[in-house]
C-alpha positions as CSV (number, residue, x, y, z in Angstrom):
1,M,-102.1,-85.4,-112.0
2,Q,-105.5,-83.8,-112.8
3,V,-106.2,-80.2,-111.8
4,L,-109.8,-79.1,-111.4
5,D,-110.6,-75.4,-111.1
6,P,-114.0,-74.0,-110.4
7,F,-115.2,-73.1,-106.9
8,D,-117.4,-75.9,-105.6
9,S,-120.0,-76.1,-102.9
10,L,-118.9,-77.3,-99.6
11,D,-120.5,-80.3,-97.9
12,A,-121.1,-80.5,-94.1
13,F,-118.0,-80.1,-92.0
14,S,-117.8,-81.4,-88.5
15,G,-115.8,-83.2,-85.8
16,V,-112.3,-81.7,-86.6
17,F,-109.5,-80.8,-84.2
18,V,-106.5,-78.6,-85.1
19,V,-103.3,-79.9,-83.5
20,S,-100.8,-77.1,-84.3
21,Y,-100.7,-73.5,-85.6
22,S,-98.0,-71.2,-86.9
23,H,-98.6,-67.7,-88.1
24,A,-95.1,-67.2,-89.5
25,F,-94.3,-64.6,-92.1
26,A,-92.7,-65.5,-95.4
27,S,-89.4,-64.0,-94.1
28,E,-89.5,-66.5,-91.2
29,Q,-90.2,-69.5,-93.4
30,G,-88.5,-69.0,-96.7
31,P,-88.9,-71.1,-99.8
32,C,-85.5,-72.6,-99.3
33,Q,-86.3,-74.3,-96.0
34,A,-86.7,-78.1,-96.5
35,G,-90.3,-78.1,-95.2
36,N,-91.4,-75.5,-97.8
37,L,-90.0,-77.3,-100.8
38,P,-92.7,-78.4,-103.4
39,S,-94.2,-81.7,-102.6
40,V,-92.1,-84.5,-104.1
41,D,-94.4,-87.4,-103.1
42,A,-97.0,-88.4,-105.6
43,Y,-100.4,-86.9,-105.3
44,P,-102.6,-88.1,-108.0
45,F,-105.1,-85.3,-107.7
46,A,-105.0,-81.5,-107.3
47,Y,-107.7,-79.0,-107.1
48,R,-106.9,-75.3,-107.8
49,Q,-108.4,-72.6,-105.6
50,R,-107.8,-68.9,-104.8
51,V,-107.6,-67.5,-101.3
52,R,-110.8,-65.4,-100.7
53,Y,-110.7,-62.3,-98.5
54,G,-113.1,-63.9,-96.0
55,E,-110.7,-66.7,-95.4
56,T,-108.0,-64.4,-94.1
57,D,-107.3,-62.7,-90.8
58,L,-106.3,-59.1,-90.2
59,Q,-102.9,-59.7,-91.7
60,Q,-104.5,-61.1,-94.9
61,V,-103.1,-64.5,-94.1
62,V,-105.3,-67.5,-94.2
63,Y,-106.9,-68.2,-90.8
64,Y,-105.5,-71.5,-89.5
65,A,-108.8,-73.4,-89.3
66,N,-109.5,-72.7,-93.0
67,Y,-106.9,-75.2,-94.0
68,L,-109.3,-77.9,-92.7
69,L,-112.0,-76.4,-95.0
70,Y,-109.5,-76.6,-97.9
71,A,-109.0,-80.3,-97.0
72,E,-112.7,-80.8,-97.2
73,V,-112.9,-79.1,-100.6
74,G,-110.1,-81.4,-101.8
75,R,-111.7,-84.5,-100.3
76,V,-115.1,-83.9,-101.9
77,A,-113.6,-83.1,-105.3
78,Y,-111.3,-86.2,-105.1
79,L,-114.2,-88.5,-104.1
80,R,-116.1,-87.1,-107.1
81,Q,-113.1,-87.7,-109.3
82,L,-112.9,-91.3,-108.1
83,G,-116.6,-91.8,-109.1
84,I,-117.9,-91.9,-105.6
85,Q,-121.3,-90.2,-105.3
86,Y,-122.3,-89.2,-101.7
87,E,-126.0,-89.8,-102.3
88,R,-125.6,-93.1,-104.1
89,D,-122.6,-94.6,-102.3
90,F,-123.4,-93.5,-98.7
91,I,-126.9,-92.2,-98.1
92,A,-128.8,-94.7,-100.2
93,R,-126.9,-97.5,-98.4
94,G,-127.9,-96.2,-95.0
95,I,-124.3,-95.2,-94.1
96,D,-122.4,-92.0,-93.9
97,F,-118.9,-91.0,-92.8
98,T,-117.6,-88.6,-90.2
99,I,-114.2,-87.2,-89.6
100,G,-112.6,-89.1,-86.7
101,E,-109.2,-87.3,-86.8
102,A,-107.6,-84.3,-88.5
103,H,-104.1,-82.9,-88.4
104,V,-102.5,-79.9,-90.0
105,K,-98.8,-78.9,-90.1
106,Y,-98.3,-75.4,-91.2
107,R,-95.2,-74.7,-93.3
108,A,-95.7,-71.2,-94.9
109,P,-98.6,-68.8,-95.0
110,L,-101.1,-68.4,-97.8
111,R,-102.2,-64.8,-98.4
112,F,-105.3,-63.1,-99.8
113,D,-105.8,-63.7,-103.6
114,E,-103.0,-66.3,-104.0
115,E,-103.8,-69.3,-106.0
116,F,-103.0,-72.7,-104.5
117,D,-103.5,-76.4,-105.1
118,I,-105.1,-78.9,-102.7
119,K,-103.3,-82.1,-103.5
120,V,-104.9,-85.3,-102.2
121,R,-104.0,-89.0,-102.0
122,V,-105.4,-92.0,-100.2
123,G,-103.5,-93.0,-97.0
124,E,-104.2,-96.0,-94.8
125,I,-107.3,-98.1,-95.5
126,R,-108.8,-100.1,-92.6
127,H,-112.0,-102.0,-92.0
128,S,-114.3,-99.0,-91.2
129,S,-112.0,-96.1,-91.9
130,W,-109.6,-94.6,-94.3
131,S,-107.3,-91.6,-94.4
132,F,-106.6,-88.9,-96.9
133,E,-103.3,-87.0,-97.0
134,Y,-103.1,-83.5,-98.3
135,A,-100.4,-81.1,-99.5
136,I,-101.5,-77.5,-99.8
137,D,-99.1,-75.8,-102.2
138,R,-99.1,-72.3,-103.5
139,A,-99.4,-72.2,-107.3
140,D,-95.7,-71.3,-107.7
141,G,-94.8,-74.5,-105.8
142,L,-94.2,-73.2,-102.3
143,H,-95.4,-75.9,-99.9
144,C,-97.7,-74.3,-97.3
145,A,-99.2,-77.1,-95.3
146,D,-99.5,-80.8,-94.8
147,A,-102.8,-82.2,-93.6
148,S,-104.5,-85.5,-93.0
149,T,-108.0,-86.7,-92.1
150,V,-109.4,-90.0,-91.1
151,Q,-112.9,-90.7,-92.4
152,V,-114.9,-93.3,-90.4
153,V,-117.9,-95.1,-91.9
154,I,-120.9,-94.9,-89.7
155,G,-124.6,-96.0,-89.8
156,R,-126.9,-93.2,-90.5
157,E,-129.4,-94.3,-87.8
158,D,-127.2,-95.4,-84.9
159,K,-124.1,-93.3,-85.8
160,R,-121.8,-96.3,-84.9
161,A,-118.8,-97.3,-86.9
162,E,-119.5,-99.9,-89.6
163,R,-117.5,-101.9,-92.0
164,M,-116.7,-100.1,-95.2
165,P,-118.6,-101.4,-98.2
166,E,-116.4,-103.6,-100.4
167,A,-117.0,-101.4,-103.5
168,L,-115.8,-98.3,-101.6
169,K,-112.8,-100.2,-100.3
170,A,-111.9,-101.4,-103.7
171,T,-112.1,-97.9,-105.2
172,L,-109.9,-96.5,-102.5
173,E,-107.3,-99.4,-102.8
174,H,-107.3,-98.8,-106.6
175,A,-106.6,-95.1,-106.1
176,K,-103.9,-95.8,-103.6
177,A,-102.2,-98.2,-105.9
178,G,-101.9,-95.4,-108.4
179,A,-104.1,-96.9,-111.1
């Protein structure tokens, strides 16, 4: 697993729906509960971040919608790691992608100034879409959230779903196979 560190710029973020929310305190969801154990499934990529004050609510707990921003940060960094360049591989080909679906399951809170890893792996690959699966874990290993997004390839002009380019599909399949 490769861990990248510095704060990166965020790309555009749109079309996301949050399906659940829990604002539990650490005492309500302790590290011994099964859902909070460190991720045991293989995630080939992790991106280290630190909770910034502006990402928290009055209780200094990360505001629930920010987990989707964390997914975006991980997604952009993972695509870069895979050698996929947004300008070259999407824009120059007259295509783009949008988020067609997003889910977050909250396990334990992240708090101001805590370090955490955004772990990413490729999920299902279809003709015009693919999914990414995320584990958001505190640096000490506490599992804080599971997330997933479905990216849909669209034409830049008509905004309609299009078949995924073969090179992109091959890169994603290669990554999913763990190579």
